[in-house]
Each structure stands twice: as structure tokens, then as C-alpha cells.
C-alpha positions in Angstrom: -49.8 39.5 31.7 -46.6 41.4 32.6 -45.4 41.7 36.2 -42.7 44.3 37.1 -41.2 44.4 40.6 -41.2 48.0 41.9 -37.8 49.6 42.7 -36.6 46.0 43.1 -33.0 46.5 44.3 -34.0 49.3 46.8 -37.0 47.2 48.1 -34.7 44.2 48.7 -32.5 46.4 50.8 -35.5 47.7 52.8 -36.6 44.1 53.4 -33.1 43.3 54.7 -33.0 46.5 56.8 -36.5 47.7 57.6 -35.1 51.0 59.1 -34.6 52.1 55.4 -38.3 52.2 54.7 -39.6 55.6 53.9 -36.1 57.0 53.4 -34.4 58.0 50.1 -32.2 55.1 49.1 -29.9 54.9 46.1 -28.5 51.6 44.9 -25.1 52.0 43.2 -21.5 52.7 43.9 -20.6 56.0 45.6 -18.1 58.5 44.1 -18.3 60.8 41.1 -18.2 58.0 38.5 -20.9 55.9 40.2 -24.2 55.4 38.5 -27.6 54.9 40.2 -29.0 51.4 39.5 -32.2 51.9 41.4 -33.8 54.8 43.4 -36.4 54.2 46.0 -39.7 56.0 45.7 -38.8 58.6 48.4 -35.6 59.3 46.4 -37.6 59.6 43.2 -39.5 62.5 44.7 -36.3 64.5 44.6 -35.8 63.7 40.9 -33.4 60.8 41.4 -33.7 58.0 38.9 -32.0 54.9 37.4 -29.0 55.5 35.1 -28.3 58.9 36.7 -24.8 59.8 37.8 -24.5 59.2 41.6 -23.0 62.6 42.3 -25.9 64.3 40.5 -28.5 62.3 42.5 -26.8 63.2 45.8 -26.8 66.9 44.8 -30.6 66.6 44.4 -31.0 64.5 47.5 -28.0 65.0 49.9 -29.6 62.9 52.6 -30.0 59.8 50.4 -28.5 56.6 51.7 -26.2 55.0 49.1 -25.9 51.1 49.2 -23.6 49.1 46.8 -25.5 46.5 44.9 -25.6 42.9 46.1 -26.6 40.8 43.1 -26.3 37.5 44.9 -29.0 38.6 47.4 -31.2 40.1 44.7 -31.2 36.8 42.8 -32.4 35.0 45.9 -35.2 37.4 46.2 -36.0 37.1 42.5 -36.2 33.3 42.9 -38.7 33.8 45.7 -40.8 36.0 43.4 -40.7 33.4 40.6 -41.7 30.6 42.9 -44.6 32.6 44.1 -45.9 33.5 40.7 -45.6 30.0 39.4 -48.1 28.9 42.0 -50.7 30.8 39.9 -49.5 29.8 36.4 -46.8 27.5 35.2 -46.7 29.3 31.8 -44.0 31.7 32.9 -41.3 33.7 31.1 -38.5 35.4 33.0 -37.8 38.7 31.2 -35.1 39.8 33.6 -34.2 39.6 37.3 -37.3 41.7 38.3 -39.9 41.2 35.6 -41.8 38.3 33.9 -44.6 37.5 31.5 -47.3 35.0 32.6 -50.1 33.4 30.7 -53.1 33.8 33.1 -55.8 32.7 30.6 -56.7 29.6 32.4 -56.9 31.1 36.0 -58.9 34.1 34.8 -61.1 32.4 32.2 -64.0 31.6 34.6 -63.0 34.0 37.4 -66.0 36.2 38.4 -63.8 39.1 39.5 -60.3 39.2 37.7 -59.4 42.5 39.4 -59.9 41.1 42.8 -58.1 37.9 41.9 -55.0 39.8 40.7 -55.1 42.2 43.7 -55.0 39.1 45.9 -52.0 37.9 43.9 -50.3 41.3 44.3 -51.0 41.5 48.0 -50.0 37.9 48.7 -46.6 38.6 47.1 -46.2 41.6 49.3 -47.1 39.7 52.5 -45.0 36.6 51.7 -41.9 38.3 50.3 -42.1 42.0 51.0 -41.9 42.7 47.3 -44.2 45.2 45.5 -45.2 44.7 41.9 -47.2 46.4 39.1 -49.3 44.3 36.8 -50.3 44.9 33.2 -52.9 42.7 31.4 -53.3 43.0 27.6 -53.7 40.9 24.5 -49.9 41.1 23.5 -46.7 41.1 25.5 -45.8 44.6 24.4 -49.1 46.1 25.5 -48.8 44.2 28.8 -45.4 45.7 29.3 -46.7 49.2 28.6 -49.6 48.7 30.9 -47.5 47.6 33.8 -45.5 50.8 33.5 -48.5 53.1 33.7 -49.1 52.9 37.4 -46.4 52.4 40.0 -46.1 51.2 42.7 -48.7 48.4 43.1 -50.4 49.3 39.9 -53.0 47.1 38.1 -53.9 48.1 34.5 -56.0 46.3 31.9 -55.2 47.5 28.4 -57.6 46.4 25.7 -57.4 47.1 22.0 -60.5 49.3 22.2 -58.7 51.5 24.8 -55.6 52.3 22.7 -56.8 55.6 21.4 -57.9 56.9 24.9 -55.2 55.3 27.1 -52.1 54.6 25.0 -52.0 57.1 22.2 -51.8 60.3 24.5 -48.6 59.0 26.1 -45.3 60.8 25.1 -43.1 59.1 22.6 -40.4 58.7 25.3 -42.6 56.2 27.1 -42.7 53.8 24.1 -41.0 50.7 25.3 -38.5 49.6 22.6 -37.7 53.1 21.3 -34.4 54.2 22.9 -33.1 57.6 24.0 -31.3 58.2 20.7 -34.3 57.5 18.5 -37.0 59.4 20.4 -35.4 62.9 19.8 -35.2 62.1 16.1 -38.9 61.1 16.1 -39.8 64.4 17.9 -37.8 66.3 15.3 -40.2 64.7 12.7 -43.2 65.9 14.6 -43.9 62.6 16.4 -44.5 63.7 20.0 -46.9 61.0 21.2 -47.6 57.3 20.6 -50.7 58.4 18.8 -48.6 60.5 16.4 -46.5 57.5 15.8 -49.5 55.3 15.2 -51.0 57.7 12.7 -47.7 58.0 10.7 -47.2 54.2 10.9 -50.6 53.4 9.6 -50.0 55.8 6.7 -46.7 54.1 6.1 -44.9 57.5 6.1 -41.8 57.0 4.0 -39.6 59.1 6.4 -40.7 56.9 9.3 -40.1 53.7 7.3 -36.6 54.9 6.6 -36.0 56.0 10.2 -37.1 52.7 11.7 -35.9 50.3 9.1 -36.9 46.6 9.6 -38.4 47.6 13.0 -41.1 49.7 11.3 -43.5 46.8 10.7 -43.0 45.5 14.3 -43.9 49.0 15.6 -46.9 49.2 13.3 -48.3 46.0 14.7 -47.6 47.0 18.3 -49.4 50.4 18.1 -52.4 48.7 16.6 -52.6 46.1 19.4 -51.0 43.2 17.6 -47.8 41.3 18.1 -46.4 38.4 20.0 -48.4 36.8 22.8 -46.3 33.7 23.1 -44.7 32.9 26.4 -41.1 31.6 26.1 -40.9 29.1 28.9 -37.2 28.3 28.4 -35.0 29.5 31.2 -33.8 33.1 30.9 -30.4 32.7 29.3 -28.5 35.9 28.6 -25.8 35.7 25.8 -23.6 38.1 27.7 -23.4 40.0 31.0 -22.0 43.6 30.8 -22.0 47.0 32.4 -20.8 50.3 31.2 -20.2 53.7 32.7 -19.9 57.2 31.2 -17.2 59.2 32.8 -17.9 62.6 34.3 -15.2 64.0 32.1 -13.0 62.7 29.3 -9.9 60.9 30.7 -6.7 59.4 29.4 -5.1 58.4 32.7 -5.0 54.9 34.3 -5.4 56.4 37.7 -9.0 57.5 36.8 -10.0 54.7 34.5 -8.7 51.7 36.5 -11.1 52.2 39.4 -14.0 52.3 36.9 -12.8 49.0 35.4 -12.6 47.6 38.9 -16.1 48.6 39.8 -17.5 47.4 36.5 -15.7 44.1 36.9 -17.2 43.6 40.4 -20.7 44.3 39.1 -20.4 42.0 36.1 -18.9 39.2 38.3 -21.8 39.7 40.8 -24.4 39.5 38.2 -22.8 36.4 36.7 -22.7 34.7 40.1 -26.3 35.7 40.7 -27.4 34.2 37.3 -25.2 31.2 37.9 -23.0 31.8 34.8 -19.4 31.7 33.9 -17.8 33.1 30.7 -14.9 32.2 28.4 -14.5 35.7 26.9 -13.9 39.0 28.6 -14.3 42.2 26.6 -13.4 45.8 27.3 -15.1 48.5 25.3 -14.2 52.2 25.4 -15.8 55.2 23.6 -13.6 58.0 22.5 -14.3 61.7 22.3 -15.6 61.3 18.7 -18.2 58.8 20.1 -16.5 55.9 18.3 -16.6 52.6 20.1 -13.4 50.4 20.4 -13.6 46.9 21.6 -10.9 44.3 22.6 -11.4 40.9 24.1 -9.5 37.9 25.5 -10.7 34.3 25.5 -9.3 31.5 27.7 -9.7 27.8 28.3 -11.3 27.9 31.7 -14.6 29.9 32.1 -14.8 32.3 35.0 -17.0 34.7 37.0 -14.2 35.8 39.3 -14.0 39.6 39.7 -10.3 39.7 40.1 -9.7 37.7 36.9 -12.1 40.0 35.0 -10.4 43.1 36.3 -6.9 41.9 35.6 -7.8 40.9 32.0 -9.6 44.2 31.3 -6.8 46.3 32.9 -4.3 44.5 30.7 -6.5 45.2 27.6 -6.7 48.8 28.6 -2.9 49.1 29.1 -2.1 47.3 25.8 -4.6 49.1 23.5 -6.2 52.2 25.0 -3.6 53.8 27.4 -3.3 57.4 26.5 -6.6 57.6 24.6 -9.1 60.2 25.7 -12.0 58.1 26.9 -15.6 59.1 27.8 -17.2 55.7 28.4 -15.9 52.3 29.7 -17.6 49.0 29.5 -16.9 45.5 30.7 -18.6 42.4 29.3 -18.4 38.6 30.1 -19.3 36.6 27.0 -19.6 33.0 25.7 -21.5 32.2 28.9 -21.9 28.7 30.3 -23.5 26.9 33.2 -20.7 26.3 35.7 -22.2 23.0 36.9 -21.5 21.7 33.4 -17.9 22.9 33.3 -15.0 20.7 34.2 -12.3 22.8 35.8 -8.8 21.3 36.2 -8.1 22.0 39.9 -5.0 21.5 41.9 -5.0 21.5 45.7 -3.8 25.1 45.5 -6.3 26.6 43.2 -9.1 24.8 45.0 -8.1 26.4 48.2 -7.8 29.8 46.4 -11.4 29.6 45.0 -12.8 28.6 48.3 -10.9 31.3 50.1 -11.9 34.0 47.6 -15.6 33.1 47.9 -15.5 33.2 51.8 -13.6 36.5 51.7 -16.0 38.1 49.2 -19.1 37.2 51.3 -17.5 38.5 54.5 -16.4 41.8 53.0 -19.8 42.4 51.4 -21.5 41.8 54.8 -19.2 44.0 56.7 -19.5 46.8 54.2 -23.3 46.6 54.4 -23.1 46.9 58.2 -20.8 49.9 57.9 -23.0 51.5 55.2 -19.8 52.2 53.3 -17.8 50.1 50.8 -14.5 50.8 52.7 -13.2 47.3 53.1 -11.3 45.8 50.2 -9.5 42.6 49.5 -5.7 42.9 49.7 -5.4 42.5 45.9 -7.8 45.4 45.4 -5.9 47.6 47.9 -2.6 47.0 46.1 -4.1 47.8 42.7 -5.7 50.9 44.1 -2.3 52.1 45.5 -0.6 51.5 42.1 -3.2 53.6 40.4 -2.8 56.5 42.8 -5.8 55.6 45.0 -5.6 55.4 48.8 
């Protein structure tokens, strides 16, 4: 069974501020270079969606309320979700902050009405936490993931192997989980418009499709025929890296335009790292040039960190040393070589101990005040100084 929390970040903000319910809400940073992380369902009616440039979403829905992401808070809500689901089954795999796989074989084996049982699970989660979810039940993890995506919000879909031709195969190829935005246009150019088209060509072992998909071909062939992994990985969700990237609205070669993007990405990466209780030893900056070539530079140090200022400073130095003057269309920031901070021994003096404590209190205070003001207008002094240097006021 796959469970997917509906419009998770936006729903969390509605739980914290009930006056947002029924209103179009966009989670992300404002400004022309901001990207929508999550759009509430009222905002989706205007065509707003995740991954969309914020300025474009606001053109479609000018009355939308923009809220900067608060990953610390979202992780708390995710923990509540996990604790609730594990009351029904201990065989649980966290797929991300807002989705999981659960083995419900034992609870449903002798259940007279599985649909009613799962509706009660769904409604109980809503009553206890305020979170809405969609549920997909299927013989494999991939089919369960596809099923949970079919009806939102609060969907409940059983997808059996005998239903593949009638339920799964008519879906457009873009809805195939695991095939990205770059691959689906190439498949469509080959005449593969639906999942059914893909299944037909896969079962015939079409040479062109085999060449296009490479080693992934046989995985896809299993998936579209209702086979594949059904094993639940109960080890804690442990990402190898935490990163965010942002495509610029226009190609740029100026620090004044790129530094604020690095600042924003650094804050987001640091927030996610804190939420996932991770620190990292390596910080990487990636840029994509106008020829779509990726360039990557990184720095590694002795003490792991998840501090936004440290990440920003290192990435800005990497930009100045290697990419200043290059026309750039995408910027990415990644924290790598992750570790559990409770297992790290940091050499602290009295002074840096006070610094870490003060930074944490300041960050929490600024986040809370910005939420009350509905605008990210308050900055730390270090951020204000950096913004002034880069031509921002």
C-alpha cells in the first residue's frame, strides 16, 4: 500500500492558520526567481502546480497567498503522520517526507470490508492531524504508487493485475511514475502516447525502445505487466544528499542576480537538513550554462554543518572563484556526505557554542515573525549585509 499526503506543505500551513482553508495558497519564495514547492487545491484550479515559476503562478492566480516553506514544521507534521500509520502496521517504509509504503497484508487478511477499514484509517488521520491522504493498494510498490496518484484528494484506489488494461493502460505516458519530463517527449515521438502503448512495445521487446530505455527497459517491462518489487524497506529514510536547484528566468552572468538565488537555495537546503536531522561534510554548487552543460564545484571540511550561513558563504565563494562571468541558466546547491549530528563530535569553544545557540534562536524568531507578517521581509544582519553588497536593498 502506498500513502501520499495531499498538498502536504500547503495543508500544514492551513492547519497552523485555519483562515487559509479554501484559499489559493502557494508554498515557495516570492520573487521572479522563486519556484512553487506546493500549490493548494484552490490554487490548482487556476493551473498553478509544483515546480512552476512563482511569478507565472501569480499571473495565473494574482490573489494567491505566498508562504515561504518551513521545513522544521513540516517534519514535525510528517512525524505525526508516521506515528499514526505505524499504529496500523509496523512494516513501514518512508519514501519521502510526505509519502510511505506500508504492508497491510496482516490487517486486511481477514477484514470483512477492506474499503471501510482503509476509509476509517484515512478519516482518522484527518481527524487526529488535519492531514489528508490518498491511498493506493496493489500487488507491487510501483502499482501502489500509480494507484495513489489516480484520485486526489482523499482517494482510495485498488489496482489489481486484472485491471491493468482497463485502468492503467489508457493513462497518458506522462503519468508513468519513473519516466521523467525529458524521456516522455522522446517516447511520444516514437508513437508511445499511453502506458498501454508502452506495454505493447515492451512486451514485443521493440529494439528502439530497448535502446531508448537501456538497463531500465526490463524494469519497465515488469512494472507494466504487474510485477516488480513488493518488499518494504524498514530501514530509516536516509538520503545520500540534500539539494535544491532553481532555473533562472533569464540567463545571467552577474553576482547581483545569482547571489540571492544561492542565498535562497542555501536556506532551503539547510532547512531540509535540519528537518531530516542531518549535517553534511561537503557543499556543492552546480550551474548549467547556456549550452545546457552542467558544471560542479564542491568544498569539503572537517566539521559537518547544516547552517544556512555556512552553506551560503561556501557556495558564494565557489561561484566567485569558478563561475563569475559565466552566463548561467540554472543554479543548484547540495549538502553531501551526510551524517547524524548526534553522532558527531564538534570541537566547541565557549564562543562558537554561544554562536550556534544564538543563530538557532534568531532563526526561529525570524521565521515566526515573517509568518505573522505574511512576508519574508525580516533578515539576519549577515543576510542584510550580503544583500547590500550584491546590490539588493
